[in-house]
N, C-alpha and C positions, 0 to 999 in steps of 0.2 A: 412429541419432542419438547423438552423444557427449554425455556429461553431465560438466560440470566438477566436479572433486572438491570444490571450494569451495562448491558449491551447497547442500551439506547433504543429509541423508537425506530431508528433506521434499520435495525435487524428485522423488524416485522415486514418491511418491504421485500426482503429477500427470502424469508423463512419458508414460504410456500413453494419456492422455486428450487430448493436444494435439499439434499439429504443431510442429516445431522453430521455425518462423517465427511462430507465434502468441504473443500476449501476452494471455492470457485473464483475468487478474485483477490486482489491486493488486500491484505489484512483480514481475509476470511469472510464468512457468510454475511456479516453485517458491515464489513469494511472497517471495523474498529478494533481488530486484534484479539477477538475472543474465540475460544474453542470450547465445545461441549464434551470433547473426548476425555476419557478416563484411563487410568493405568498407564500414564505416560512416563518415560524416564526423566529424571532430573540430573543424572550423572552420566557422563560418557567420555570417551577418548578415542584415539585412532585404533585402539585395540579392545575396546569394550562397548557393548550395546550398539554396535554398528551392524544393521541388518544387511546393508549393501552400500557400495560406493561406486558410482558410475562416472566415467570421464565425459565431460560435456565439451564438445569442440567450440573454439572461438571464444569471444568475449561477450558477456552480458550480465547485467545486474537485475534482470526481471526476476521476480519471485516465482516459485512454483505455484501453479494453480492445479487443483486436483478435483476430479469428479469421476465417479464410477470406476475407481481404482486405476485411473489413468492420470498421469502427470503431464502438464504442458508447460513449456517455458521457451523463451526466445534467445537467440544468440546472433552475434555479428561474426561472420567468417569471411575468408577470402572470396568465396563465390557469391556472397551477398548476405541478406538478412533472412535468417532461418527460424522456423519453429520446430521444436522437438517434442515428441511424445514418448513417455516411458511407462512401463508397467510398474505400478506402485508396490507390488509385492516382491518382484524380483529385481527391479532396476534395469531390466532389459530395454534397450532403445528400440521402439516400435516404428516411429515415423521420423523422417528428416525431410522437411519440406522447405524449399527455397521460395520464400514469399515475394521478395523483391531482389532482383539480380544485382550483381556487383556494379557499383557506380561510385562517383565521388560523394562521400557522405559528409564531408565538411569537418570542421574542427569540433572538439568537445572538451569538457573539463576533464582533468586528469583522473577524477574519481567517477566519471560518468562513462557510459557506453552508448552506442546507437541502438542498443537492445535493452533498455532499462525499464520501460513500462511493462507491467504484468498482464498476461492474458486474462480474459474473463470468459467463463464457461456457462452455457445454459442450453438445456434441451438438445444435446448432441451437437451443439455449435461451439466453435472456438473463435473468439474475436481477438486479434492481435493488433497492436498499435505500435508504430515506430516513429511517432511524432510527425514531423514534416516530411519524412521519407515515405509515409503511407500507412493505411489502415486496411485490414482485410478480415474476411470471414471465411472459415473453413468448416467442413463437417468432420465428424469423428474419424473418418477414414483418411483425413489429411487432404481432401480435395478442396481447392480454392473456389469459393462460391462467388465472391466479388472482391474487388480492390478499388481503393480510392485514395487520392492524395490531396490533402488540404495545404494551401500555400501560406507559409509564414517563415520568418528567418530566426531560428533559435541561435543563441550565442554560444551556449555550452553543451549542445546536444539536447536530448529530450529526457523527460522524467515522468510526467504524470500519466496515470492509467485511466482507461474509460470506466464508465458505470452504465449499467443497463436499467432503463425505465420503460416498462411495457414493451412497445415495439421499437424503442429508440436506443441507440448507443450514443452516449453523451461524453464529451471530453473537452478540455480547455486547450486553446492554441494561443499561448502568450509569447510572442516573439519580440524582437527588438524593433520590428517595423510595424506590425499590426498585432492586435490582441482581440480575441473573440472566443466565445463558447459555441460549440456546434453540436447538433443532434442529427445523426444519420438514421435512416430507416434500417434497422438491423437485418432485414431480409433482402434489401437491394443495394445498400450503401449510398443511396441518394440522400441529399441534404433535406431534412424536414424543417429545421430552423437554424438560424445562425444569428447570434446577437453580438454586435461589436461592443468593445469597451476600451476606454482610453486609459492605458496603463503602461506597463513595461514587462520585461520577461519574468516568467514564473513557471514553476514545474510541479504544481500540486495536482492531486487527484480529487475530483469533486466527491461530495457525500450527499446521499439522499436522506432526507429526514421527513417527518410528518408532524405538522403543527396544527392543532385544532381540526384534525381530520383532513387537512390539505397537504399535499405533497410539495416539497421544495427541493431544489438541488443547490447545495452550497458550494461555491467555487472560489477559493482564495486566489487572489491575483496581486500584482504590485499595487501598492498604495491603498487598496481596499479589498475586502471580501464581499462578494455579491451573492444573493440568493435569487434564483430564477424559478419561474413556473416550468417544471420539466416538460410539460405538454406543448408549450409554445415559445419558450425562451424569454418571456416577459420578465423584466426585472421587478422583484418584489420588495427588496430592501437591500441596504448595504451598510458596512461599517468601515470607516477610514482609519488608517494608522500612519499618517505622515508619509515618509519617504521609504518605507519598507518595501523590498522587492525580492526577486528570486525565491519566492515562497515555495517550500517543498512539503512540509508536513500536511498530511491529510487531516481534516477536522475530526473531532469526536463530539458526540452529542449526548447529554443526559442531564437530569434534574432541571430541565427547561433551559439549559445553557449550551451554547456551542463554544468549544475551546479551540482557539486559533493561535498560530504564530505569525507575527507581523513580518518576519523574514529578515534578510540582510539589510543593513550592516549589523546592527545590534537588535536581536529579537526581543519583543515583548510577548508574553503570554496573555491573551485576552479571553475573558469569560463573557460571552455576549448573549443577550436574549434575542431570539428571533424577532426581527424588527430593527436591530442595530444598537440597542442600548448596551453599553459596556458596564457590567456589574462589578467586576474587579480586574485588576491588571497587575502583572508581576514582571520585573525587568532584569533579573539576574540568573545566569546559568540556564537560559531557555534554549531549547533545541532550534537549530537552523535547518536540520535535515530529518532526524527521526520524528515520527508522529507521536502523539500523546496516547496514554492508555488510561481509561476510566474503569475502575473496579469498585463497585459499591459507591460509597461516598468519598472515595479518595481518587485523586488524579495524579498519575505518575508521569514524570518528564525526565528524559535523559538528554543532557546537552551533548553537542558534538565532541567536546573534550572530556566526556565521561563523568560528569557530575549528575547524579540522580537526585530528584526532589519529589517528595510526596506532599501534596496539598489537600486540604479540605476543599472539595470541588465546589461547594456552595459559597464559601466565604473567601477562599484564597489563602487561608492560614497555612503556614508551613508546618507540617508535622515533623519532618526530618529532611536532612540533606546529607548525601554521602558520596564521596569520590569513589567510583568503581574502577578507575584506571583505564587507559587506552583511549581510543577515539571511536566515535559511533556515527553510523549512517542508517543502519537497520532500525526498524520500529519495534518497540517491545510488544510482547504477546502474553496473554493470560490464558492458562489452561490447567486443568486438574488442580486448582487451588494454588497455583504458583505463577510467578511472573518471570519471564525470560528476557534478559537484556543481552543483546548480541553485539559485540564490538567488531571493529573492522579487521582485527588481527586473529580471527578464528576462536576467540574466547567468548563463552556464554556464561554470564553470571545469573544464577537463579536465586530469587528471594521469595520470602513469604509476604503476601500482601498484608498491610496493616499500618497502624500509626507509629509503630516502632520498626526500625530497620533490622531485618533478620536475614542474613545470608545463609542459603542452603547448600550451594555448590558453585564451583567454578570449573568449567569444562573447556578443554582446549582441543582444537582440530588444526590441521595444517592449512595454510593459505589464507588469503583475504576473505572476508565475509561482509559484504555490503548489502546483500539482498536480504529482505525480511523472510524469516522462516515460515513454513506452512505446516499444518497439522491435519492428519486425516487417517482413519483406520488404525488408531493406536500408534501411529508413527509420526515423528517429527522429520520434516524434509528441510534440509539445510544446504544452501548452495554456496560453494566457495568459488574462487576465481578459476578453478579447474574442474571441480567435481560436484555432483549432487549426492548427498548422503541421505540415507534413511536410518533414523535412530529409533530404536524401540527396546522395551524391556524383553529379556529372554522369555520364551514360552515356559509356563509352569510345568 
């Protein structure tokens, strides 16, 4: 299996655990929005290049996770918090499991749901996370193996997804009352380590990286991003960014730099060396919600109000800036030599990577699209507010 250089070292931590066609977590095998799939479509509509379209009950902005031709995603319905499994080839619903029964789930942001974190898959296991409502492990038959609830008070619902490191399931719990990062034993659900931090609410997914042969888990939070030793939760270094909070974008890593968003109210894009040194910073049209995308030596950012920017990743020089139109929450994806930007209004803008802006296609589907797409087995899986689509080129 070939590994694109632009994926960053974090891809190497997952590469031995997944098949090249799998998409086992938020933003794919390395967690940074890259796919090795080929012969993917870059044009589609409600009447073209749609392999299947399946109604998904309830509300949820978790992205699809795919392994062994099975798709897993979560949803909030009247009966509680559910996980669904579908056949990737046909779209048939195979499993519907109530993980946590109906209860008062509390308030949430208008663009959020109580089923926004993406499942993570490994070795016949499915790990689902509903923030303060609970975390669970299931087997591929949909049997619940364990459940646990971590206590904290989120203000706008939940958002961040877990990451797997060896025998640990790691995620951030940044509420308005307490903030901490926790690692559960993925086989039992018991807490292996828990590291408190003094901050405020945030919604980001950690990223595993490797620096000088040593593993680190980078977790953005309010006021600062912290890197921990994933084996024991010991803080290794941090970088502060004033009063930034409600951080959503997942970091990306490459060229010896970690790329971060400082969060609300006005986001700065930071390029940081492991250790905390800020190499460059940019403060206009930076995303508050979508994660960044690193392809080769270029870093791509789309702001929530639809302005896309291409940077030189090493220096921060702006190569181009272009208004795409619409509003954006989903993170961009690189696959088959193209970049896919997905708006909240069912529109996907496809461009060619490079130092000059070149639009290839604009594709429209019905409904809202806040979940990041997934790619596996020659298909693009795209979740709207009501359906899951499988998009693929017609058979030759």
